[in-house]
C-alpha positions in Angstrom: -21.5 -21.4 3.9 -23.9 -24.0 3.0 -24.5 -25.3 6.1 -25.8 -21.9 7.6 -28.3 -21.8 4.5 -31.7 -23.3 6.4 -30.7 -21.2 9.0 -30.6 -18.0 7.0 -33.6 -18.8 5.3 -35.3 -19.3 8.5 -33.8 -15.6 9.8 -35.0 -14.0 6.2 -38.8 -15.8 6.8 -38.9 -14.5 10.4 -37.9 -10.8 9.1 -40.7 -11.0 6.6 -43.0 -12.1 9.2 -42.0 -9.3 11.5 -42.5 -6.6 8.8 -46.2 -8.1 8.0 -47.1 -7.8 11.2 -45.7 -4.0 11.8 -48.0 -3.0 8.6 -51.2 -5.0 10.2 -50.5 -3.2 13.1 -50.3 0.1 11.5 -53.7 -0.7 9.5 -55.5 -1.5 12.7 -54.2 1.5 14.5 -54.9 3.9 11.5 -58.7 2.5 11.6 -59.1 2.9 15.1 -57.6 6.7 14.9 -59.9 7.6 12.5 -63.0 6.1 14.3 -61.6 8.4 17.4 -61.3 11.5 15.4 -64.4 11.3 14.5 -64.9 9.0 11.3 -63.6 9.2 7.7 -65.1 12.6 6.9 -62.2 14.1 8.8 -58.8 14.7 7.3 -57.4 12.0 9.6 -58.5 9.2 7.4 -55.3 10.5 5.3 -53.2 8.2 8.0 -53.9 4.9 6.3 -51.1 6.2 3.5 -48.6 5.3 6.2 -49.1 1.5 6.3 -49.4 1.7 2.4 -46.1 3.6 1.9 -44.4 1.3 4.3 -46.0 -1.9 2.7 -44.7 -0.3 -0.6 -41.1 -0.3 0.6 -41.2 -3.7 2.4 -43.0 -5.7 0.1 -43.2 -4.1 -3.7 -46.7 -3.8 -5.8 -48.0 -6.8 -4.5 -47.8 -5.9 -0.8 -48.8 -2.4 -1.1 -52.2 -3.5 -3.1 -52.9 -5.9 -0.5 -52.0 -3.2 2.0 -54.3 -0.9 0.0 -57.2 -3.0 -0.2 -57.4 -3.9 3.4 -56.5 -0.3 4.3 -59.9 0.6 2.0 -62.0 -1.9 3.7 -61.0 -0.9 7.0 -62.3 2.3 6.1 -65.1 0.7 4.1 -68.8 0.1 4.6 -68.7 -0.6 8.6 -66.9 2.9 9.2 -69.0 6.1 10.1 -68.6 9.0 7.8 -69.5 10.9 11.2 -69.0 8.8 14.7 -71.0 11.5 16.5 -74.2 11.3 14.1 -73.8 7.5 13.5 -73.9 9.0 9.5 -72.4 5.8 7.3 -70.6 6.5 4.2 -72.0 5.9 0.8 -70.8 3.1 -1.0 -69.5 5.5 -3.6 -67.4 7.0 -1.8 -65.2 4.4 0.4 -65.0 2.5 -3.0 -63.5 5.4 -4.8 -61.1 6.1 -1.5 -60.2 2.0 -2.2 -59.3 2.8 -5.9 -57.4 5.7 -4.6 -55.3 3.7 -2.1 -54.5 0.9 -4.5 -53.2 3.6 -7.5 -51.1 5.2 -4.7 -49.6 2.1 -3.2 -48.8 0.9 -7.1 -47.1 4.3 -7.9 -45.1 4.3 -4.5 -44.3 0.8 -5.1 -42.9 1.7 -8.8 -41.1 4.9 -7.1 -39.5 2.6 -4.5 -38.4 0.1 -7.4 -36.7 2.9 -9.1 -35.0 3.9 -6.2 -33.8 0.4 -5.2 -32.7 0.2 -8.7 -30.4 3.2 -8.4 -29.1 2.0 -4.9 -28.3 -1.5 -6.3 -26.3 -0.1 -9.2 -24.6 2.3 -7.4 -23.7 -0.6 -4.9 -22.4 -2.4 -7.9 -20.3 0.4 -8.8 -19.2 0.9 -5.7 -17.9 -2.9 -5.7 -16.2 -3.1 -8.9 -12.6 -1.7 -9.8 -13.0 0.3 -13.0 -9.6 -0.2 -14.1 -9.7 -4.0 -14.2 -13.8 -4.7 -14.5 -13.1 -7.0 -11.2 -14.6 -6.8 -7.6 -12.6 -4.4 -5.5 -11.9 -4.5 -1.7 -15.3 -3.3 -1.1 -16.6 -6.6 -2.3 -13.8 -8.8 -1.0 -14.8 -7.5 2.5 -18.5 -8.3 1.8 -17.3 -12.0 0.8 -14.9 -12.2 3.3 -17.8 -11.7 6.1 -20.1 -14.2 4.6 -17.1 -16.7 4.6 -15.9 -16.0 8.2 -19.9 -16.2 9.3 -19.7 -20.0 7.9 -16.9 -20.9 10.1 -15.1 -22.8 8.0 -11.6 -22.6 7.3 -10.4 -20.4 4.1 -6.9 -18.5 3.2 -6.9 -15.2 1.3 -3.7 -14.8 -1.1 -2.8 -11.3 -2.3 -0.6 -10.4 -5.1 1.4 -7.4 -5.4 3.4 -6.4 -8.8 6.2 -4.3 -7.2 7.6 -3.0 -10.6 4.3 -2.0 -11.9 5.1 1.5 -11.5 8.5 1.2 -13.5 6.6 -0.2 -16.1 4.3 2.5 -16.3 7.0 5.2 -16.5 9.6 3.4 -18.2 7.2 1.8 -21.2 3.8 3.3 -21.0 0.8 3.4 -18.8 -1.1 1.3 -21.0 1.6 -1.3 -21.1 1.3 -1.4 -17.1 -2.1 -1.9 -17.3 -2.0 -4.8 -19.5 0.4 -6.3 -17.3 -1.9 -6.4 -14.3 -4.2 -7.7 -16.8 -2.0 -10.4 -18.3 -0.9 -11.6 -14.5 -4.6 -11.8 -13.8 -5.0 -13.8 -16.9 -2.2 -16.4 -15.6 -3.8 -16.7 -12.4 -7.3 -17.4 -13.8 -5.5 -20.5 -15.3 -4.5 -22.0 -12.1 -7.5 -21.5 -9.9 -11.4 -20.9 -10.8 -11.7 -18.5 -7.6 -12.7 -15.2 -8.1 -9.8 -12.5 -8.6 -10.3 -9.1 -6.6 -8.8 -5.7 -7.5 -7.6 -4.4 -4.2 -5.6 -1.2 -5.8 -3.8 -0.7 -9.1 -1.0 -2.8 -8.5 -2.4 -5.4 -5.9 -4.8 -8.5 -6.3 -5.9 -11.2 -4.2 -7.8 -14.6 -4.6 -10.0 -16.3 -1.6 -9.5 -20.3 -1.3 -12.5 -21.5 0.5 -11.6 -24.6 2.7 -8.0 -23.7 1.8 -5.3 -24.7 4.4 -1.9 -22.8 4.0 -0.6 -25.5 2.4 -2.6 -25.4 -0.5 -2.4 -21.4 -0.7 1.5 -22.0 -0.5 1.4 -24.2 -3.4 -1.0 -22.0 -5.7 1.3 -19.1 -4.8 4.3 -20.8 -5.6 2.8 -22.0 -8.9 1.9 -18.2 -10.0 5.1 -16.7 -9.0 7.0 -20.0 -11.4 4.6 -19.0 -14.2 5.5 -15.3 -13.8 8.9 -15.9 -13.3 9.6 -15.9 -17.1 9.4 -12.2 -18.9 5.5 -12.0 -20.5 5.0 -10.8 -24.3 2.9 -7.5 -24.0 2.7 -5.6 -27.3 6.0 -7.3 -28.8 7.9 -6.3 -25.7 9.0 -8.5 -23.3 7.9 -7.3 -19.8 9.4 -9.0 -16.5 6.8 -9.2 -13.9 8.4 -8.9 -9.9 5.6 -10.1 -7.8 5.3 -10.4 -4.4 2.3 -13.2 -2.8 1.1 -13.2 0.9 -1.0 -15.5 2.5 -3.4 -14.9 5.7 -5.5 -17.6 7.0 -8.8 -17.6 9.1 -9.0 -18.8 11.7 -5.6 -19.1 12.0 -4.2 -15.4 11.8 -7.4 -13.5 11.8 -10.7 -13.3 13.3 -12.7 -10.9 11.1 -12.5 -9.6 7.3 -11.1 -6.1 8.5 -8.0 -8.1 10.5 -7.7 -10.3 6.9 -7.5 -7.2 4.7 -5.6 -5.7 7.1 -2.9 -8.4 7.6 -2.8 -9.2 3.9 -1.5 -5.8 3.3 1.0 -6.1 6.1 2.6 -9.2 4.7 2.5 -7.3 1.1 4.3 -4.1 2.7 6.8 -6.3 4.5 10.6 -6.2 2.8 9.1 -3.6 0.1 10.3 -3.9 -3.3 11.3 -8.0 -2.4 9.7 -10.5 -4.4 8.7 -13.9 -3.1 6.3 -15.6 -1.1 5.6 -15.0 2.3 3.0 -16.2 5.2 1.7 -14.0 7.8 3.4 -14.1 11.0 3.1 -12.4 14.6 6.3 -10.9 14.2 5.3 -8.7 11.5 2.6 -7.2 13.9 4.8 -6.8 16.6 7.2 -4.6 14.1 4.4 -2.9 13.0 3.0 -2.1 16.9 7.0 -1.1 17.6 7.0 1.7 14.7 4.1 3.4 16.3 5.4 3.5 19.6 8.4 5.1 18.1 6.6 8.1 16.9 6.4 10.2 20.0 10.3 9.3 20.6 10.8 10.6 16.9 9.0 13.9 17.6 11.3 14.6 20.1 14.7 12.8 19.0 16.2 15.7 17.0 15.4 18.4 20.0 17.0 16.2 22.5 20.1 15.7 20.3 19.4 11.7 20.2 20.6 11.3 16.8 24.6 10.9 15.9 26.6 10.1 13.0 28.7 7.3 12.3 31.4 7.2 9.4 32.0 4.3 7.3 35.4 4.2 4.8 35.3 3.2 1.3 38.9 1.9 0.2 40.3 2.2 -3.4 41.0 -1.4 -4.4 43.7 -0.5 -6.7 46.2 1.9 -4.5 44.7 0.8 -0.9 43.8 4.2 0.2 40.6 5.6 1.6 38.9 7.9 -1.0 35.9 8.8 0.6 33.6 8.2 4.1 29.9 7.4 4.2 27.6 9.2 7.0 25.3 6.6 8.9 22.8 7.9 11.2 22.4 6.4 14.4 19.6 6.8 17.3 20.1 6.2 21.1 16.8 6.7 22.5 17.4 7.2 26.7 14.3 5.3 26.9 14.4 2.2 24.1 18.1 2.4 23.8 19.9 2.2 20.4 17.6 1.7 17.5 18.0 0.7 14.0 17.9 2.8 11.2 15.9 0.0 9.2 12.8 1.0 11.8 13.2 4.6 12.6 13.5 5.7 9.2 10.4 4.0 7.7 8.5 5.2 10.6 10.0 8.9 10.0 9.0 8.7 6.3 5.4 7.7 7.1 5.0 10.5 9.8 6.6 12.9 7.4 9.6 13.7 9.7 11.8 12.6 7.5 12.7 16.1 5.6 13.9 17.3 9.2 15.9 14.5 10.0 17.5 15.0 6.4 18.2 18.4 7.4 20.1 17.6 10.6 22.2 15.4 8.7 23.0 17.7 6.7 23.5 20.3 8.9 26.3 17.7 11.0 28.0 16.2 7.7 28.6 20.1 7.2 29.9 21.1 10.5 32.0 17.8 10.9 33.5 18.5 7.3 34.6 21.8 8.6 35.9 20.7 11.8 37.9 17.9 10.0 39.2 20.4 7.6 40.8 22.6 10.2 43.4 19.3 11.2 44.0 19.2 7.9 41.7 16.2 6.9 39.9 16.9 3.9 38.0 13.6 3.4 35.0 13.3 1.0 31.8 12.5 2.6 28.8 11.0 1.2 25.2 11.0 2.7 21.9 9.4 1.8 18.9 11.4 1.2 15.3 10.0 1.4 13.1 9.7 -1.7 10.5 11.3 -0.1 13.1 14.6 -0.2 12.9 14.7 -4.0 9.4 16.4 -3.2 10.0 18.5 -0.3 11.4 21.9 -1.5 12.3 23.0 2.0 15.1 19.9 2.6 16.6 21.1 -1.0 16.3 24.8 -0.6 18.0 23.7 3.1 20.8 22.1 1.4 21.7 24.8 -0.9 21.5 27.7 1.4 24.1 25.4 3.7 26.4 25.0 0.6 26.1 28.3 -0.6 26.9 29.8 3.0 30.2 27.8 3.5 33.7 27.8 1.8 33.2 24.1 0.5 35.0 21.8 -2.0 31.8 20.8 -3.3 33.9 18.0 -5.5 34.2 16.4 -1.9 30.4 16.0 -0.9 28.4 12.9 -2.3 24.8 12.6 -2.5 23.4 9.1 -2.2 20.1 7.7 -3.5 18.9 4.3 -3.7 18.0 2.8 -7.5 14.8 2.3 -6.3 13.9 5.8 -5.4 15.7 7.0 -8.5 12.8 5.2 -10.4 10.1 6.1 -8.8 10.9 9.9 -9.2 12.5 9.6 -12.6 12.2 13.4 -13.7 12.9 14.7 -10.2 15.6 12.6 -9.9 17.4 13.6 -13.4 16.9 17.5 -12.5 18.1 17.3 -9.4 21.6 15.0 -10.4 22.3 17.0 -12.9 21.9 20.5 -11.1 24.2 19.1 -8.3 26.6 17.6 -10.6 26.9 20.9 -12.1 28.3 22.5 -9.2 30.4 20.0 -8.7 28.5 17.5 -5.8 29.1 13.8 -6.7 26.3 11.8 -7.3 26.2 7.8 -6.0 23.4 5.3 -7.1 22.7 3.1 -4.3 22.0 -0.5 -3.9 22.2 -1.2 -7.6 20.9 -4.3 -9.2 17.8 -4.3 -7.1 15.7 -1.9 -9.5 14.0 -3.4 -12.8 16.3 -3.1 -15.8 19.3 -1.7 -13.9 21.5 -1.3 -16.9 19.1 1.0 -18.6 19.0 3.0 -15.4 23.1 3.4 -15.5 23.0 4.9 -19.0 19.7 6.9 -18.3 20.8 8.6 -14.7 23.9 10.9 -14.4 26.3 9.4 -11.3 29.7 9.3 -11.0 29.5 6.0 -8.9 27.3 2.8 -8.9 27.0 1.0 -5.4 26.5 -2.7 -5.9 24.0 -4.2 -3.5 25.4 -6.2 -0.9 22.7 -9.2 -1.8 25.3 -9.7 -4.9 28.2 -9.5 -2.7 27.3 -12.2 -0.7 26.7 -14.3 -3.4 29.9 -13.3 -5.4 31.7 -17.0 -5.4 28.8 -18.1 -7.4 29.8 -18.2 -11.1 26.2 -16.7 -12.0 26.6 -13.9 -9.6 30.3 -13.2 -10.2 29.3 -12.9 -14.3 26.6 -10.3 -13.4 28.8 -7.6 -11.3 31.7 -8.0 -13.8 29.4 -7.4 -16.7 27.7 -4.5 -14.7 31.8 -3.4 -13.4 32.4 -3.4 -17.4 29.5 -1.6 -18.4 30.0 1.2 -15.9 33.4 2.1 -17.0 32.6 2.2 -20.3 29.9 4.4 -19.4 32.6 6.7 -17.4 31.0 5.7 -13.8 33.2 4.1 -11.1 31.9 1.2 -9.2 31.9 0.6 -5.5 31.2 -2.9 -3.7 29.1 -2.8 -0.6 29.0 -5.1 2.1 32.7 -6.5 1.5 33.0 -9.0 4.5 35.7 -11.6 3.4 39.4 -11.5 1.9 37.6 -13.7 -0.5 35.5 -11.2 -1.7 37.9 -8.7 -1.8 40.1 -11.0 -4.1 37.1 -11.5 -6.4 36.6 -8.0 -6.5 40.1 -7.0 -7.3 40.3 -9.4 -10.0 36.9 -8.3 -11.7 38.1 -4.9 -11.9 36.0 -3.2 -9.2 37.0 0.3 -8.2 36.4 0.8 -4.7 35.0 -1.4 -1.6 33.2 -0.6 1.8 32.5 -2.9 4.5 33.4 -4.8 7.7 36.6 -5.9 5.7 38.1 -3.2 6.0 36.3 -1.3 8.6 32.7 -1.2 10.4 31.2 2.3 10.9 32.7 4.3 13.7 32.7 7.7 15.3 34.3 10.8 13.9 37.3 10.8 16.5 37.9 6.8 16.0 37.7 7.6 12.1 40.5 10.4 12.6 43.1 7.9 14.1 41.9 5.2 11.3 42.7 7.5 8.4 46.2 8.8 10.5 47.1 5.1 10.5 46.4 4.9 6.7 48.7 6.5 3.8 47.4 9.9 2.6 44.3 9.5 0.8 43.4 10.7 -2.8 39.4 11.8 -2.7 37.8 11.1 -6.1 
């Protein structure tokens, strides 16, 4: 930026000279017009107010006074009062006019100064986050533009507190705000760079002349500092923070692209923590999701979705006790599309509700079909957190089960722990209502949320599904102890535990030894089509749905 300062000063001087030249031309033009229209005795003498007003706006009081004097003199002693009769003005008339011009210029200048003062205050307010008092995203964009203009390398580092909403809901809103300020305080101990509040749980800093390596070091130091719980109002608070890095000119060419990409980095692996550096794969994924939209709109009508079912078996008696319905999509143009891609897109465009209805309808139809063949197995299906605020989805579900002769205890609704935490009051009401009519409830991806053991106590669920990430590391003593403790706590509260993603005999044996109730994963079966499931169940001993 310093390298560009002389050039910027030259540009400012040139603009100043250009404005002064325009004002001078207006003074001369006004004098000529007054002369051509018959002299100062006509109303056209008032046209001289135009350059005075413009000068007051451009140059303030001094400029307006100078212009008023020049304009007054231009219409002064050498200007006819009446050109046709060559009648000259009296001295008192043009002197009074000169004084009026000067007074007018001063008053207009003061008004412009007042207006500009209001505009400056408003601009400053628009550049400040009211919650933290820090510069906001608008100010960040302005500062990024200046840095980019200097053409020097720098890095933008973004930080997001992933569990801030949980802290606000489970403890208090005030504690959430103090948690943000505490994180910013820790960051200020590590760098002198200005922090910007992008939104309620996201802030950023700029490292001028900062290579990616330097940004990465700072990000890692900050994550290390916030790894341990912080003390706020005598309460230990665990902050789950994600860090993202975007570099200029390596990753972006302008401020808009920088801010877009830092948000893209922080949105990836939503809910996860750690440090992420922008890469092109993220943008490709984002573009890929956008391209899915028109196909998604037609997928339901074209019957492109289908369901597969993955068994869950009891570890104790080796009997299949239920299956989980999993949604799949085979588009005729694109081919097989992963649920991790299209579910997110469906949620973003507001189509997830219709997809959930399709799942409910097909699960119920499949259940009735199986019942006619003598197969009465419990089926679990997933609902999106977006469905919780969608009355049409819940009403559709109630309508379907009311119109069918179903054993509702053989239906199970699964919802992720994070979704539960983000919709606490709605979820508790919904869970209680569903359990009251016999429908089972499973808390999915258990262990990935904030303060999971408290959630185990507070939320009415029949089954707890331990997240696959824990099972993948179960051979490590630390993970094994956490899983064992979770199973014991769940049993004491009357909950059964399902281990997700079990893939090896070693994992199975450990889970059996520490008292897990059920397993699900490729060790027993991959997700399979309905006809294949019938053959699979036929090869098993009679199941006892639980």
